[in-house]
N, C-alpha and C positions, 0 to 999 in steps of 0.2 A: 193177753194171749188171744182172746176172742177177736179183738180188733185185727191182729196180725193175720189170723186165719181168714177173716172176711176180706182183707185186702188181697190175699193170695188168690182167693176165689174170684174176686173182681178182675184181677189181671188176666186170669185164665179165660174168663168169659168174654172180656172185651178186647183183649190184646193190649200190647204195650203202646201207649201214646207217645209219638215222636217228640211231643213237647216236653216229656219227662227225660229225654236224652239230653245230656249237657250240650250247650250250644257249640262248645269247642269241638266235641265229637262229630256233630253234624257238619261243621265247617270242614273238618279234615276229610270227611267222607265225600263231600262235594268236590274238594280240590282233587282228590284221587280220581273221581269220575271224570273231571275235566281233563286231567292229564291223559287218561285213556282215550278220550274223544280226540284230543289234539294229536295223538300218535297214530290215529287211523289214516290209512292211505285212500287213494281214489276208489279203490275197489270196495272200501268199507264205509265210506261216507259220501254224502251228496254235496258236490261243489258246483259253483257256477263256472263251468268250463266252456270252451268254444265247442260248437257242434262238430260232428265228424262227418266225413264223406266216405263211402265205401269205394275203394279202388277196384280196378278191373280184375285184380287177383283175389278179391274178397276181404282184403285187410282194410280196417278202418283207420282214417287219418284225420287229425284236426284240420279245420278249414282256415285256421289262423295260427301263426307261429311267430317266433322271434328270429330275425336275421342277425348274423354275428359278424358281418363284414366290418372291418376296422376296429373290432373289439379285441383287446389283448390283455394278457396277464390278469391281475386281480380285477381290473375293470370288467373283463369278459366274464370271469367266474361270478362276480357279484351281480352283474346284470342278468345272467341266466338264472342264478339262484332267486333273484327278486322276481323274475318272470314266472318261474315255477311256483313261487309262493302266491302269485296273483292269478294262477289258473292256466298259464301257458303249458301246453303238453306237446308242442312241436318246436324243434330247434333246427336251424339250418346253418351248416358250416361247410368248409371246403378245404382241401389241401392248400390252395393258394391263399387262403385267409391266414394261415399260420397259427390257428388257434384250436385245432382239434383236441389237443391235450387239455386245454383250459375248459373246453366244453365238457369233456369227459369228467373232469374234476368237479364241475358244478353239478352234473347229473348225479355223480356218486355221493356228493355231499347231501343232496336232497333225499337220496335213497337212505343214506345212513341216518339222517335226521328224522326219518319216518314220514316225510311229506308225500312221497310217491314210492311205488314199486317199479322195477325195471319195465314191466309190461305197460305201465301207465304213460310212458314217455315215448315220443317218436323223434328219432334223431336222423337227420339227413346229412350226407357229406358228398363230396364230388372229387373225381379224378381230373387232373389237368392234362391238356394235350402232351406236355413234356413227360408224362408218366405212361403214355399209351404203349410205348415200346416194351415196357416191363410191367404189365398191369398187375400180375399176381404179387409182385414185390410191393407195388403201390397199395394194393388192397390190404396186404398184411401190415403195412406201415400205418394205415388208417385204423385198422382194428387195434393195433398196439397203442397208438396215441389216445384213442378214445377210451379204450379199456372198459367197455360196458357190455361185454359178452357178445354182442352182435350189432350190426348196423341195420336200422329200419329201412333206409332208402339210400342207395348210392346212384349218383348221376354222372354222366360225362359232362364236363363243364362247357366244352365247345366241340363243334365238329373239328376233326383234325386227322392227320395221317395215323393210321392204325386204330381209329376209333372203333371199327368193327371188331378188331382183335381184343381191345380193352373190354368192350361190352360182352363178348363171349366169355372172357375170363370172369367177369362179374356174374354171368349166368351160372358158371360152375360153383360159385360161392353161394348162390341162391339154392342150388341143389344140396349143398352141405349145411344150409341153415345159418351161415354166418352173415348173409345179407338176406333181407326179407323181400325187398322190392327194388326195381330198377327204374331209372328215369334218364332224361336228357335235359340239357340246358342250352339255350341259344340255338335251337333247331327250329327252322321255320318250314313253310309248306314244302318247298323243294327238297330241303334236307331230310325232313321226316319221310316223305314219300320214297326217297331213294334209300333210306336207311332201313325201314321196317322189313322189307323182304329179305334182308341179309341176316336177321337175327331170329332166335327161337322164342324168346320171352318178350311179349309186348311191353313197352314202357308203361308204367302206371301214371306218369306225370311228365310234363314238359314245362320247364321254368324259363320264362322270357321276360324281357323288360315290358312292363305294362303300367301306364298311369294315364290320367285324363288327357294329357297332351300327346300321348303315344298309345293309342288304344288297340291297334292291331286286330280289329274286329273280324276280318276275314281269316286271319291266322288262328285266332281263338276258336272260331266256329269250326274250322277245318280239323283242328286237334280234338276238340270236344266230340265232333262227329265220329272220330276214330275210337271213341270210348276211352280217351286219355284225358286226365285232369290237367288243367292249365293253372300254373302258379305264376304270380307276378313278382319280379324283383324290381326294386326302385318304385314301389307303389306310391310313394309320396314325392317322386321326382328325384332326379339324379343330383350328384354333387354340383353345387353352383346354381342349381335350378329350383331348389325347394322353396326358397323365399318367395319367388314369383308365383309358384303353384299354390302355396298355402295362403297367399294373399289375393288369389284370383277373385274378382268381384262376384262372379256367379256362384262360386263355391262358398264364399263368405256369406252371401245372402241365404243360401240353402242351410248352411250351418246355423245361422241365427234363427231360421224358422224352427229348428229342432232343439235349440239351446245346446248345440254340440260344437266341437272344434272342427275345423276344415279337415284335419287328418282323419277324424272319425267318419266324416261324410265320405271321403275318398275310399276308405277301407270298407265302409258299408256298400258303396257303389260296386266295388269289386265283388263283395259277397253276393249281392243281388244279381250279378252277372255270372255267378258260379265260378269265380276266379279265386284261387287260394292266395293268401297274402302272407308275407313274412317281413313286416316292418322291423327295422333294427333301432335300438336305442339303448343308451346307458343311463338315461334319466328315469328314476323310479316312477315319477308322475306320468311321464309319457308312456312308459311300459304299461302301467295300469290303464291309462286312457285308451291305448290302442286296442286293447282286448274288450273294451266296454262298448261294443257296437251291436249287440244282439238284442237290445231292448227298444229299438226304434226302427222305422222303415222309411225309406225314401219313396215319394210318390212316383207314379209313372211319368208325370210331367217333369219332376226333378231329374229323373234318370235321363230323359230326353235332353234336358238342359245341359247335363254333363256330357252327353254324347256329342253335342255340337262343339265342345271345346277341343276336340281332337285336332292336332296340327301335324300329325305324323312326325313329331319332333323327338328324335331319339337322343337320349342323354348319355349314351355310352357307345362304343364302337362295335360291340358284338350284339 
């Protein structure tokens, strides 16, 4: 009896030693804690995400996202879900891509699985010129297909008849909160200067073809001087041209200097030029590789070497 009393007093004075807890109980406790950590979203845990840029309307947007052109069905859903798992928080789609519904499903799956909250993801889509006659119907269709409460960024895909009408309809949806930001795609210096005086809300972003063989430096500077962000589509070259670009002797040499891929060098070049990029891929390794560009830097000399590669070689008609 005296030994029991002494043992109780010792426990009170020293506290319970975790070594006296059965190992099975400790293991279960750790597993539970790990489950809680894994269920935390971006707002609750620190992740290696792409940096963000503040747009001219005060909204923050990631500087790198995934493009979804040519991605469809389960391939599209799985690619976007993989991208989100690997830190992507910006997704680019469009009516003409025919995959807004799949994009929405991937985002909702990531939300339901506890990877992100809705406010953690930035989704952009576009109206096509054949929708400009009935823009409100087109906007409602995009909202329905995506089914993610609201659209972070809506762009006009090309200049076209009634593009002003379509943009003004988009402005109404900004006022209602169903669209957060507006932008343009395939608008260059003349088109931008003619368009801006006709609308009330300044675009936050213009998306054009940009890659080392088609750099459009005068256009990029003009748009950026207007306090509008430039985003490059086809950052790794257009269809039928990627092989040549990704095997360019200058780019290969720079990539070897940094122990990186040529794709990473090109995306880093864009980033250092303050150009947003949205490379597309369905390959999980490429998806992970494309976002892994924020832990190295190209030298001033390397940036100049890439600059002289410009050929004014456009890889698509618009």
